[in-house]
C-alpha positions as CSV (number, residue, x, y, z in Angstrom):
1,X,-50.3,71.0,173.5
2,X,-51.1,68.0,171.3
3,X,-53.7,69.1,168.7
4,X,-55.7,65.9,169.4
5,X,-56.0,66.8,173.1
6,X,-57.3,70.2,172.1
7,X,-59.7,68.7,169.6
8,X,-61.0,66.2,172.1
9,X,-61.2,68.9,174.8
10,X,-63.6,71.1,172.7
11,X,-65.1,68.6,170.2
12,X,-68.5,68.5,171.9
13,X,-68.8,72.2,171.4
14,X,-69.3,71.8,167.7
15,X,-71.2,68.5,167.8
16,X,-74.4,69.8,169.3
17,X,-77.6,69.0,167.6
18,X,-77.3,68.3,163.9
19,X,-73.9,70.1,163.5
20,X,-72.3,66.8,162.6
21,X,-74.9,65.8,160.0
22,X,-75.4,68.8,157.7
23,X,-78.2,68.9,155.2
24,X,-77.4,69.7,151.6
25,X,-75.7,73.1,151.2
26,X,-75.3,73.4,155.0
27,X,-71.9,73.7,156.7
28,X,-70.5,70.8,158.7
29,X,-69.4,72.9,161.7
30,X,-67.9,69.8,163.3
31,X,-65.6,69.3,160.3
32,X,-64.7,73.0,160.2
33,X,-63.8,72.9,163.9
34,X,-61.7,69.7,163.5
35,X,-59.9,71.1,160.5
36,X,-59.3,74.6,162.0
37,X,-58.6,74.1,165.7
38,X,-54.9,73.3,165.4
39,X,-54.4,76.2,163.0
40,X,-56.2,78.7,165.3
41,X,-54.3,77.3,168.4
42,X,-50.9,77.6,166.6
43,X,-51.8,81.1,165.4
44,X,-52.4,82.1,169.0
45,X,-49.2,80.4,170.1
46,X,-47.2,82.5,167.7
47,X,-49.2,85.6,168.5
48,X,-49.2,85.5,172.3
49,X,-46.4,83.1,173.2
50,X,-48.4,81.6,176.1
51,X,-49.9,78.1,175.8
52,X,-52.7,78.6,178.4
53,X,-53.7,82.0,176.9
54,X,-53.6,80.4,173.4
55,X,-55.9,77.7,174.6
56,X,-58.3,80.3,176.1
57,X,-58.3,82.4,173.0
58,X,-58.8,79.4,170.8
59,X,-61.8,78.4,172.9
60,X,-63.2,82.0,172.8
61,X,-62.8,82.0,169.0
62,X,-64.8,78.9,168.5
63,X,-67.4,80.0,171.0
64,X,-67.8,83.3,169.2
65,X,-68.0,81.5,165.8
66,X,-70.6,79.1,167.1
67,X,-72.8,81.9,168.6
68,X,-72.5,83.8,165.3
69,X,-72.7,80.9,162.9
70,X,-75.9,82.2,161.4
71,X,-74.2,85.4,160.4
72,X,-71.6,83.5,158.3
73,X,-72.1,84.0,154.5
74,X,-70.6,81.3,152.3
75,X,-70.6,83.8,149.4
76,X,-68.0,85.8,151.3
77,X,-65.5,83.0,151.7
78,X,-64.7,79.7,153.5
79,X,-65.7,79.1,157.1
80,X,-62.1,78.5,158.3
81,X,-61.1,81.9,156.9
82,X,-64.0,83.5,158.7
83,X,-62.9,81.8,161.9
84,X,-59.3,83.0,161.4
85,X,-60.7,86.5,161.0
86,X,-62.5,86.1,164.4
87,X,-59.2,84.9,165.9
88,X,-57.4,87.9,164.6
89,X,-60.0,90.3,166.0
90,X,-59.9,88.5,169.4
91,X,-56.1,88.8,169.5
92,X,-56.3,92.5,168.7
93,X,-58.9,92.9,171.4
94,X,-56.7,91.0,173.9
95,X,-53.7,93.2,173.2
96,X,-55.7,96.4,173.3
97,X,-57.3,95.5,176.6
98,X,-54.2,94.1,178.3
99,X,-51.3,96.2,177.0
100,X,-48.7,93.7,178.0
101,X,-45.6,92.2,176.4
102,X,-45.5,88.6,175.2
103,X,-44.4,86.1,177.8
104,X,-41.9,83.5,176.5
105,X,-42.0,81.3,179.6
106,X,-45.1,79.2,178.7
107,X,-44.3,78.0,175.2
108,X,-46.2,75.2,173.4
109,X,-45.3,71.7,174.4
110,X,-44.9,68.9,171.9
111,X,-46.0,65.4,173.1
112,X,-44.1,63.9,170.2
113,X,-40.7,64.7,171.5
114,X,-39.5,61.9,173.7
115,X,-36.1,63.2,174.8
116,X,-36.3,65.9,177.4
117,X,-33.2,67.6,176.1
118,X,-34.8,67.8,172.7
119,X,-37.9,69.3,174.2
120,X,-35.9,72.0,176.0
121,X,-33.9,72.8,172.9
122,X,-37.1,73.0,170.8
123,X,-38.6,75.5,173.4
124,X,-35.5,77.6,173.4
125,X,-35.4,77.7,169.6
126,X,-39.0,78.8,169.5
127,X,-38.3,81.4,172.2
128,X,-35.4,82.7,170.2
129,X,-37.5,83.0,167.1
130,X,-40.2,84.8,169.0
131,X,-37.6,87.1,170.5
132,X,-36.2,87.9,167.0
133,X,-39.7,88.5,165.6
134,X,-40.5,90.9,168.4
135,X,-38.2,93.5,166.7
136,X,-40.0,93.2,163.4
137,X,-42.9,95.4,162.3
138,X,-46.5,94.6,163.2
139,X,-47.3,93.7,159.6
140,X,-44.3,91.4,159.3
141,X,-45.2,89.6,162.5
142,X,-48.8,89.3,161.5
143,X,-47.8,87.7,158.1
144,X,-45.6,85.2,159.9
145,X,-48.4,84.4,162.4
146,X,-50.8,83.8,159.6
147,X,-48.3,81.8,157.4
148,X,-46.7,79.6,160.0
149,X,-49.1,79.8,162.9
150,X,-52.4,79.5,161.1
151,X,-50.8,77.7,158.1
152,X,-52.5,79.9,155.5
153,X,-51.3,80.1,152.0
154,X,-50.3,83.5,150.4
155,X,-53.6,83.9,148.6
156,X,-55.6,83.4,151.8
157,X,-53.3,85.9,153.7
158,X,-53.7,88.4,150.8
159,X,-57.5,88.1,151.0
160,X,-57.4,88.6,154.8
161,X,-55.0,91.5,154.9
162,X,-55.8,93.4,151.7
163,X,-52.3,93.0,150.4
164,X,-51.7,91.5,147.0
165,X,-50.6,87.9,146.9
166,X,-47.3,88.8,145.4
167,X,-46.7,91.4,148.0
168,X,-47.4,88.9,150.7
169,X,-45.0,86.5,149.1
170,X,-42.3,89.1,148.8
171,X,-42.7,90.3,152.4
172,X,-42.6,86.8,153.8
173,X,-39.6,85.9,151.7
174,X,-37.7,89.0,152.9
175,X,-38.7,88.4,156.6
176,X,-37.7,84.7,156.4
177,X,-34.4,85.6,154.8
178,X,-33.7,88.3,157.4
179,X,-34.8,86.0,160.2
180,X,-32.5,83.2,158.9
181,X,-29.5,85.6,158.8
182,X,-30.3,86.9,162.3
183,X,-30.7,83.3,163.5
184,X,-27.3,82.3,162.1
185,X,-25.6,85.4,163.6
186,X,-27.1,84.7,167.1
187,X,-26.2,81.0,167.0
188,X,-22.6,81.5,165.9
189,X,-21.8,82.9,169.3
């Protein structure tokens, strides 16, 4: 789904009242939403592999963030990191509750791809990557979801996971190297 469509779909959610015009030292929740929505959506696309479910979980994340916005403490971090934490918890709750495998049939669409063959190829490649990742450890998959889905840097991932920044970088480097080798092996056939 185009991130602009997703932003437009839920933008009124974070523009209630004075949310778009914060006073000094207040958080501009509309801006936080606009800057975070595509990251959260992509995180869920990587995590659950289903575009409709990713949209639902994205909406649920921002609903929960909005309802609990008074509990956010800026002294503990940035708002977008707090929202990613909510997203991680919702994903964990989803998998605990549903106990089902990731479906690869409803992968994210890109409105920027004009050629239908390119679109199909892109979906198949994404499906292949998700299939390869399904054999990796939970920690490795989570780091990939945060790095490439939520577009966090290593320091942000380290803060969120409790790993050191260098450990995050090392694990991601090894996972990407291993994934690249597996990709080449699978596509030589």
